[in-house]
Each structure stands twice: as structure tokens, then as C-alpha cells.
C-alpha positions in Angstrom: -7.8 67.5 -33.8 -9.3 64.0 -32.9 -5.8 62.8 -32.0 -5.2 65.8 -29.9 -8.5 65.5 -28.1 -7.9 61.8 -27.3 -4.6 62.7 -25.7 -6.0 65.5 -23.5 -9.3 63.9 -22.4 -7.8 62.7 -19.0 -6.3 66.2 -18.4 -9.7 67.9 -19.1 -11.4 65.5 -16.7 -8.8 66.5 -14.0 -9.5 70.2 -14.7 -13.3 69.6 -14.4 -13.0 67.8 -11.1 -10.5 70.3 -9.7 -12.6 73.4 -10.8 -15.7 71.7 -9.4 -14.2 71.2 -5.9 -12.3 74.5 -5.8 -15.3 76.5 -7.1 -17.6 75.0 -4.4 -15.0 75.6 -1.7 -14.5 79.3 -2.5 -18.2 80.1 -2.5 -18.8 77.9 0.6 -16.2 79.8 2.7 -17.7 83.2 1.9 -21.2 82.0 2.7 -20.0 80.4 6.0 -18.2 83.6 7.0 -21.5 85.6 6.4 -23.6 83.0 8.3 -21.1 83.2 11.3 -21.6 86.9 11.5 -18.1 87.9 10.3 -17.9 91.5 9.1 -17.2 92.3 5.5 -13.7 93.6 6.2 -12.7 90.3 7.8 -14.2 88.3 4.9 -12.4 90.5 2.4 -9.0 89.8 4.0 -9.6 86.1 4.3 -10.8 85.7 0.7 -8.1 87.9 -0.8 -5.4 85.7 0.7 -6.3 83.1 -2.0 -5.3 85.5 -4.8 -2.0 86.2 -3.0 -1.3 82.5 -3.0 -2.4 82.1 -6.6 -0.1 84.9 -7.8 2.9 83.8 -5.7 2.5 80.2 -6.8 2.3 81.1 -10.5 5.5 83.0 -10.2 7.7 80.4 -8.4 6.1 77.1 -9.1 8.0 76.5 -12.4 11.3 76.0 -10.6 9.6 73.6 -8.2 8.2 71.5 -11.0 11.5 71.4 -12.8 13.2 70.0 -9.7 10.7 67.2 -8.8 8.6 66.6 -11.9 5.1 67.4 -13.0 3.3 64.3 -11.8 4.9 64.4 -8.3 4.1 68.2 -8.1 0.5 67.6 -9.1 0.0 64.7 -6.7 1.5 66.6 -3.8 -0.4 69.8 -4.2 -3.7 67.9 -4.8 -3.2 66.2 -1.4 -2.4 69.5 0.3 -5.3 71.3 -1.3 -7.7 68.5 -0.4 -6.4 68.5 3.2 -6.7 72.2 3.5 -10.3 72.2 2.4 -11.1 69.8 5.3 -9.4 71.9 8.0 -11.8 74.9 7.6 -14.7 73.4 9.7 -12.4 72.7 12.7 -12.4 76.3 13.7 -13.8 79.6 12.4 -10.7 81.6 13.0 -10.2 84.4 10.4 -6.4 84.0 10.7 -6.5 80.3 10.2 -8.8 80.6 7.3 -6.7 83.3 5.7 -3.6 81.0 6.0 -5.5 78.1 4.5 -6.8 80.3 1.6 -3.2 81.4 1.0 -2.1 77.8 0.9 -5.0 76.8 -1.3 -4.2 79.6 -3.8 -0.6 78.5 -3.9 -1.6 74.9 -4.5 -4.1 75.8 -7.2 -1.4 77.7 -9.1 0.8 74.6 -9.1 -2.0 72.3 -10.2 -3.2 74.5 -13.0 0.4 75.2 -14.1 0.9 71.4 -14.4 -2.3 70.8 -16.4 -1.8 73.9 -18.6 1.7 72.8 -19.4 0.5 69.4 -20.5 -2.2 70.9 -22.6 0.3 73.2 -24.2 2.6 70.3 -25.1 -0.3 68.3 -26.7 -1.7 71.1 -28.8 -0.3 71.9 -32.2 -0.1 75.3 -33.8 -3.3 74.5 -35.7 -5.2 73.2 -32.7 -4.1 75.7 -30.0 -7.1 77.9 -30.3 -9.5 74.9 -30.0 -7.7 73.4 -27.1 -7.6 76.7 -25.2 -11.4 77.2 -25.9 -12.2 73.7 -24.8 -10.1 74.2 -21.6 -12.0 77.4 -20.8 -15.4 75.8 -21.5 -14.6 72.8 -19.1 -13.2 75.2 -16.4 -16.2 77.6 -16.6 -18.8 74.8 -16.7 -17.2 73.0 -13.7 -16.9 76.2 -11.7 -20.6 76.9 -12.4 -21.7 73.4 -11.3 -19.5 73.8 -8.3 -21.6 76.8 -7.2 -24.8 74.8 -7.5 -23.5 72.1 -5.2 -23.8 74.7 -2.4 -27.6 73.9 -2.3 -26.9 70.3 -1.1 -26.1 71.2 2.5 -27.0 74.3 4.5 -24.7 74.3 7.5 -22.9 71.0 8.0 -19.5 69.4 7.3 -20.7 67.6 4.1 -19.9 70.3 1.6 -16.3 70.5 2.8 -16.0 66.8 2.4 -17.5 66.9 -1.1 -15.0 69.6 -2.2 -12.2 67.6 -0.7 -13.3 64.4 -2.5 -13.6 66.2 -5.9 -10.1 67.7 -5.5 -8.6 64.3 -4.4 -10.2 62.4 -7.4 -8.7 65.1 -9.7 -5.3 63.5 -9.0 -6.3 60.2 -10.6 -6.4 61.2 -14.3 -3.1 63.0 -14.1 -1.3 60.4 -12.1 -2.4 57.7 -14.6 -1.9 59.8 -17.8 0.5 58.5 -20.5 0.9 62.0 -21.9 4.5 63.1 -22.3 5.7 65.4 -19.5 6.4 68.9 -20.9 9.7 70.7 -20.7 9.7 74.1 -18.9 10.6 77.0 -21.2 11.5 80.5 -19.9 9.6 83.3 -21.6 10.6 87.0 -21.1 8.0 89.3 -19.6 7.3 92.9 -20.6 7.9 95.5 -18.0 4.7 97.2 -16.9 6.0 100.6 -18.1 6.8 99.3 -21.6 3.4 97.5 -21.8 1.6 100.6 -20.7 3.4 102.6 -23.4 2.3 100.0 -26.1 -1.3 99.5 -24.8 -2.5 101.8 -22.0 -6.0 100.4 -22.4 -4.8 96.8 -22.1 -3.0 97.5 -18.8 -5.7 99.6 -17.2 -8.4 97.2 -18.5 -6.6 94.1 -17.1 -6.0 95.7 -13.8 -9.5 96.9 -13.3 -11.1 93.7 -14.6 -9.1 91.8 -12.0 -10.5 94.2 -9.4 -14.1 93.7 -10.5 -14.0 89.9 -11.0 -11.8 89.2 -8.0 -14.1 91.1 -5.7 -17.2 89.4 -7.2 -15.8 85.8 -6.7 -14.6 86.6 -3.2 -17.6 88.6 -1.8 -20.7 88.1 -3.9 -21.7 85.1 -1.8 -21.3 87.3 1.3 -23.5 90.0 -0.4 -26.1 87.3 -1.3 -26.4 86.1 2.3 -26.5 89.7 3.6 -29.4 90.7 1.4 -31.5 87.7 2.5 -30.8 84.9 0.0 -30.7 81.3 1.4 -27.8 79.0 0.7 -29.5 77.4 -2.2 -30.5 80.8 -3.7 -26.9 81.9 -3.2 -25.8 78.8 -5.1 -28.1 79.7 -8.0 -26.9 83.4 -7.8 -23.3 82.4 -8.2 -24.0 79.7 -10.8 -25.9 82.2 -13.0 -23.0 84.6 -13.0 -20.5 81.9 -14.1 -22.7 80.4 -16.8 -23.5 83.9 -18.0 -19.8 84.5 -18.3 -19.4 81.3 -20.4 -22.3 82.0 -22.7 -21.5 85.7 -23.6 -17.7 85.3 -24.3 -18.1 84.5 -27.9 -20.8 87.0 -29.1 -19.1 89.9 -27.4 -15.7 88.7 -28.7 -17.0 88.6 -32.3 -18.5 92.0 -31.9 -15.1 93.4 -30.8 -13.5 91.8 -33.9 -15.9 93.7 -36.2 -15.7 97.2 -34.6 -13.2 99.4 -32.8 -12.4 97.2 -29.9 -12.0 100.1 -27.5 -15.6 101.2 -28.2 -16.7 97.7 -27.3 -14.7 97.9 -24.1 -16.4 101.3 -23.3 -19.9 99.8 -24.0 -19.3 96.7 -21.9 -17.9 98.6 -19.0 -20.9 101.0 -19.0 -23.3 98.0 -19.3 -21.6 96.3 -16.3 -21.9 99.6 -14.3 -25.7 99.8 -15.1 -26.3 96.2 -14.1 -24.2 96.5 -11.0 -26.2 99.5 -9.8 -29.5 97.6 -10.4 -28.2 94.7 -8.4 -27.3 97.0 -5.5 -30.9 98.2 -5.3 -32.5 94.7 -4.9 -32.8 92.1 -2.2 -34.1 88.6 -1.7 -37.7 89.5 -2.5 -36.6 90.1 -6.1 -34.7 86.8 -6.4 -35.5 86.0 -10.1 -34.7 89.5 -11.2 -31.4 89.2 -9.3 -30.7 85.9 -11.1 -31.2 87.6 -14.5 -29.1 90.6 -13.6 -26.2 88.6 -12.1 -26.2 86.4 -15.2 -25.8 89.6 -17.2 -23.1 90.9 -14.8 -21.1 87.7 -15.1 -21.6 87.6 -18.9 -20.3 91.1 -19.3 -17.7 91.4 -16.6 -16.0 88.1 -17.5 -15.2 89.5 -21.0 -13.4 92.5 -19.7 -10.0 90.8 -19.3 -10.1 88.9 -22.7 -11.1 92.2 -24.4 -8.2 94.0 -22.7 -5.8 91.3 -23.9 -7.1 91.4 -27.4 -6.7 95.2 -27.5 -3.1 94.9 -26.3 -2.4 92.2 -28.9 -3.7 94.5 -31.6 -0.7 96.7 -30.9 2.1 94.1 -30.7 3.8 91.7 -33.1 2.8 88.1 -33.0 6.2 87.2 -31.5 5.4 89.4 -28.5 1.9 87.9 -27.8 3.1 85.5 -25.0 5.2 88.1 -23.2 2.3 90.6 -23.5 -0.1 88.1 -22.1 2.1 87.4 -19.1 2.4 91.1 -18.3 -1.4 91.6 -18.5 -2.0 88.5 -16.3 0.3 90.2 -13.7 -1.8 93.3 -13.9 -5.0 91.3 -13.6 -3.6 89.4 -10.6 -2.8 92.6 -8.7 -6.4 93.8 -9.3 -7.8 90.5 -8.2 -5.9 90.8 -4.9 -7.0 94.4 -4.3 -10.6 94.0 -5.4 -11.8 92.0 -2.3 -10.0 94.5 0.0 -11.5 97.6 -1.5 -14.9 96.0 -1.8 -14.8 94.7 1.8 -13.9 98.2 3.0 -16.9 99.9 1.4 -19.2 97.0 2.5 -18.0 97.4 6.1 -18.3 101.2 6.0 -21.7 101.3 4.3 -23.6 98.1 3.4 -23.2 94.9 1.5 -24.8 96.5 -1.6 -22.0 99.0 -1.7 -19.8 96.4 -3.3 -21.8 96.6 -6.5 -21.8 100.4 -6.3 -18.0 100.2 -6.2 -18.0 97.8 -9.1 -20.1 100.3 -11.1 -17.8 103.2 -10.2 -14.7 101.3 -11.3 -16.3 100.3 -14.6 -17.5 103.8 -15.3 -14.0 105.2 -14.6 -12.5 102.6 -17.0 -15.1 103.6 -19.7 -14.2 107.3 -19.3 -10.5 106.5 -19.5 -10.8 104.3 -22.7 -13.1 106.9 -24.3 -10.4 109.5 -23.7 -7.8 107.1 -25.3 -10.0 106.8 -28.3 -9.7 110.6 -28.8 -5.9 110.3 -28.6 -5.3 107.5 -31.0 -6.8 106.2 -34.2 -8.2 102.6 -34.1 -6.1 99.7 -35.4 -7.3 98.8 -38.9 -9.7 95.8 -39.0 -7.3 93.7 -41.1 -4.5 94.3 -38.6 -6.4 93.3 -35.4 -5.6 90.1 -33.5 -8.8 88.0 -33.2 -10.6 87.8 -29.8 -9.7 84.8 -27.8 -11.1 83.6 -24.5 -8.0 83.5 -22.2 -7.5 81.9 -18.7 -6.8 84.2 -15.8 -4.9 81.7 -13.7 -1.3 81.0 -14.5 1.2 82.3 -17.2 1.5 78.8 -18.8 -1.8 78.9 -20.5 -0.7 82.1 -22.2 1.6 79.9 -24.3 -1.5 78.3 -25.9 -2.8 81.7 -27.2 -3.1 81.0 -31.0 -2.4 84.7 -31.7 1.3 84.1 -30.9 3.9 82.5 -33.1 
């Protein structure tokens, strides 16, 4: 593992810088939309464009990489992403910002696909789980710190420049790496119909977790400003959610390995629903209570997708884990695109707090559905369950590192 770690240190540094800049940029845009008086529906469309780009990029980028190479692809899309982040302050046009977010999502897909491909090449069968866990820790931590950078500047151009600088510097470790470039390998995907037949809970859980988490990332900063939080308080609010998501992955995962995973999914969804309702009832005067609650919300909701993947893997052969993961990532991506749109609609129609009411409703419906599934099918025996694994939600390439596969 020491040799593997030495060979991926530069790549992990690139991931840290990239997630730091991109995490700051996403939250900053939502905050600036709220400060400019944009309505929730406009913000929802602008922020959801990122997930369209991310999904489209992850689907088509492999062919691009094969034609021009990994280092050229990474360098090019780093430059485009850095430039796009600097264009936002030149005009608060929702259409312009939506186009830029679409381009940023597309670029991010290409960048993560390159890095994840390299990590996959450098990891052995024995080290895949550790490499994947380390990758997720670095990504979550950088994303969390990126949220906190929002407190450095309230209204100026500076934060856009910082995000651009972080993204630009992220090109250096990859451009100078001596790690062997990976070879693209085609992996068949499951059809959604077949995957639903094997694991209905996995498909429904992945789709709905995308809806919940996608809406949160896109519009929670908008909610925070709307209920009276300052920019620095919004930074802490978003950072608490991300760090909560990092901390609670493993205890909940271990719990799901010991008990019927579907019951854990029911319990976590209901807990998310309760916490979301509590958040919807509070405002800036309850700041520290909001911090605690949003940390719980992030800690619980960020486990919904890995739990759904683990449940699906309980029902497939190890040779089908990668194809299953790709199918579930597709379901998650669809949910992440729809989440901001649905949440923006209810926020526009009612109030900013309605976003968390919708989140609670979605999680309650998922819990009821999974409870019904429990009554229809016996649990997978404990000795036949695939272990819980924290999994990325970005591109299909990281699915290859899932140690549950062959």
C-alpha cells in the first residue's frame, strides 16, 4: 500500500485542489443568486444545469480521452473550467450562468474521469478499497473546506478568483505526474428494467438520494440566505453538512453490514425526514441549532446512495458489481438533475423552507416503499451480503475501483 500511496499522492493533491475550487464555486453562485434577488425557480434552473453537464460529460468523455490522451484532456478542461468560473461576475444573466454551469459540469466530468482512471490503474485488487476510501476522504474534506472559504469575501470578485486559482493549480500535479496513463476499457451497463428487477430498493434509493442531495447542494445556500444567514454563516452551514457526511459514512455503513440493510435504509430515510422538518422550522436566530441539524442532515443523507448501492450489490454476483454501479449512478444522476428543479418549484410557490419539507416528503415515501419491499422479500443472509463501501457519485470510472467487484 505504501508504494500505491506514493504513486497517487500527486493525483490526490489534484483532487483536493479541484474539489476545493469547485465546491467553493457552486455554493458561491447559489449565494450570489439569492443576494441579487433571483427567485428560487431561476436559481433551480441555473444550478441544475451543472448536473446536466456532469451527466453528459461522464457519458461521452471516454471517447474524447481516447482520441487526445488523458493529460491533454485534463489540462484543457482545467483551463476551460477555470475560465468559466471567472466569467460569472461579468454579468448576472440567468441564461449565461446556466450555460456556464452546464460547461462547468461537463468539464468536471472530464477532469474527474481522468483522475479516477489514473487511481484505478494504480490500485491493486488488494488496495482498491483503501484507495477508494482515501479518494472519498480527500474529496469530501476539500469540498467541506471549499464551503468555508465563502466567509472570506462577502460580495466582491475575490472568491471567483480564488476558485479559479485553485482549479488552475489543480492542473499542475497531473501535468507533471509520471504515473502511467490508463487504457480505457468498455464495461456493459445494466438496463434500468433489469436492475429494477434485481434490486428495486437499489434503483429507487439511488434515484431519490440523487434528488435529495442534488437539491441540497444546489439550493441549500439559497435557503440559508433566504432565512437570514450571512455569507459567513452560510459557509459554516454548508461546511457542517459536508463534514457531517464524511464523519457518518462509516458508522452507518458498519451498522448496515450487521443488520438487514433495508431496515437501516428505512431508519436513515425517516431520520433525514425528521431532521429536514426541524430545519424547515428554524431561521437565522437559531444558527447553532441549524448547524447541528444540518450536520446531521448531511451525515445521514449522504449515506443514502452508498446504502442503495450496497443493497443492490447484495443481490448480484461479484462479476456484475461494476455494471450495477454504473446503472445506479445513472439513476442517481437523473435524480440530481430533477432535485433542484422540484425543490425550486416548491420554494417559488411557498417559501425557501419548503425545500426541506419536500426533502422530508421524499425520504418518507422512500422509507414506506422500502418497508413494503421488506414485507415482500426475505433479507439476504448476513454471510452473503456485500460489505458497505463509500462510493463516489461523479463518474462511472470510479465504480471500477469498487472492491466488491472482481
